[in-house]
N, C-alpha and C positions, 0 to 999 in steps of 0.2 A: 084778839085785837092785835097781837104781835105779828100776825101773818100779813097785815095790811101795811106795815111799816117796813121799808127796805132796810137791810143791814147797814150799819154805819160804814161809810167809805165806798159803798157799791151803788151805782145809779140803777134805776129801774130797768133800763135796756142794756144791761151789761153784755148780752150775747150778740147784739147787733152792731155793725160798724157805724161810726159817726158820719156826718155829712162830708167832712174833709177826706176821710178814707174813700168814700164812694167817688168823689170828684177825682181823687188821685188815680184810682183804678180806671175810671172812665177816660181820663186824659191819656193814660198809658195805652189803653186799647185803641184810641183814635190815632195816636202816634205810630202804632204798629200796623193798623189796618189801612189807613188812608194812603201811605206811600206804596203799599202793595197794590192797591186798586188803581191808582193813577200813574204808577210806574216811576216813582222818584227813586234815584240811585244816589243818595247823598248820606254817607254813613254818619251817624248810626241809624238814620232813617233809610230804609232800604226796601226794595221790592223783592229781595231775596233771589235775584237772578243768578248770582254766583253759585247758588246751591241748586238751581233748577235746570241749568244747561246740561244737555245730554253729553256724556263723554264718549269719544270714539277711540279707535285704535291709533289715530294720528293726532299729533300735537305739534304746534309750531311755537318756538320760543325765540326770543331775541337776547343775544348774549354780547358781552364785551370781552374782547381779547387784547391783552397787553403784549406787545412785541418788543423783545429786548434787542440789543445791538447785534446779537448773533442771528437774528431773524426767527427766533423761537417764540411762537405764540403761547400764552398761558391764559386760562380763563380768569376773569376778575369778578369776584362776588360784589354785587352792588350793595349788599348788606354791610360790607366792610368799608364802604365809602362814607363820608359825612352825610348826615341826615337828609340834606336837600337833594342828594343824588340817588337815594335808595329806591325811589319809584321811577327811575329813568326808563324802565322797561316799557311803561305806558307810552312814552314819547318815541322809543325805538320802534314800536309796533306801527306807528303812524308814518315812518320814514320811507317805506317803499314807493309811495305815490308822491313824495315831497320832491321839491327841486334840489339841485345839487347844493346850492348855497345853504339851504336849510339843513340838509344832511351834514354838511361840513360844520356848520355852526354847532350842531348837537355833538358831533364827534370831537371837536376841539374843546368844547366845554367839559365833556367827560374826560378828555385826555389830561386837562389841567388837574382835575381831582385825582385821577389814577396816578399821574406822575408825582403828585405830592405824597401819596401813600406808598407808592412803589418806585423808588428812584431807579434810574437805569432804563426806563421805558422810552423807546424811540418812536414807536408807532402805536396806533390803536385801531383795532378792527371792530366794526359793528357787524355782527354775524347773525344770520338767520339759521336756525337749527330745526329742520323738519325731521321729526322722529315718528317711527311707526312700530307698534308692538306686533311681533310675529311669532307664531309657534316655532319652537326649536326642540324637536323630539318631545320629551315629556315636560319640558320647561318653556319659558318664554324668553325672547331676546328683543332687544331694541335696535332697529336699524336707524342710523342717524345720517342725514345728508346736510352738510354744513355749506353755507354760501356766504362769502363776505359781501355785504351790501355796500359798505363804504369803509374807507381807510383814510386815516390822517396822520401826518408826521409831526413830531414835536419840533418846535423852533429851536435851532441851535443856540446854546447859551453864550 
């Protein structure tokens, strides 16, 4: 008779998940599968395109260069700027087809942030960097071709 009575504190179905756990798992699967099927790119819901693009030996990046009074350009890390400017690379990639006024607006906005972090900056260059990986003996080298897309000057104080 003791075999028919469950042990104190243990439900009959101790080995199976409850209804809430099943709904949670089903909801998580839907949130992961649906964006992939319909192509949503809204993090954390993603179609995983960042991980599925084929990589080639060529890569184009957009960079910001601060120019000092002596005319010496130096790269600026967007990660070192305030949070609102750290994803500016996405906006820079859209500038080649943009009108002059749009390019200048983006340049001046970035210049304000860069000048606040790096005093002495007189100009800002928005630069396209085309890089290609090439064999170099038993090793590899990166050939880089840089082109200034737009430049703007700081207003005199």
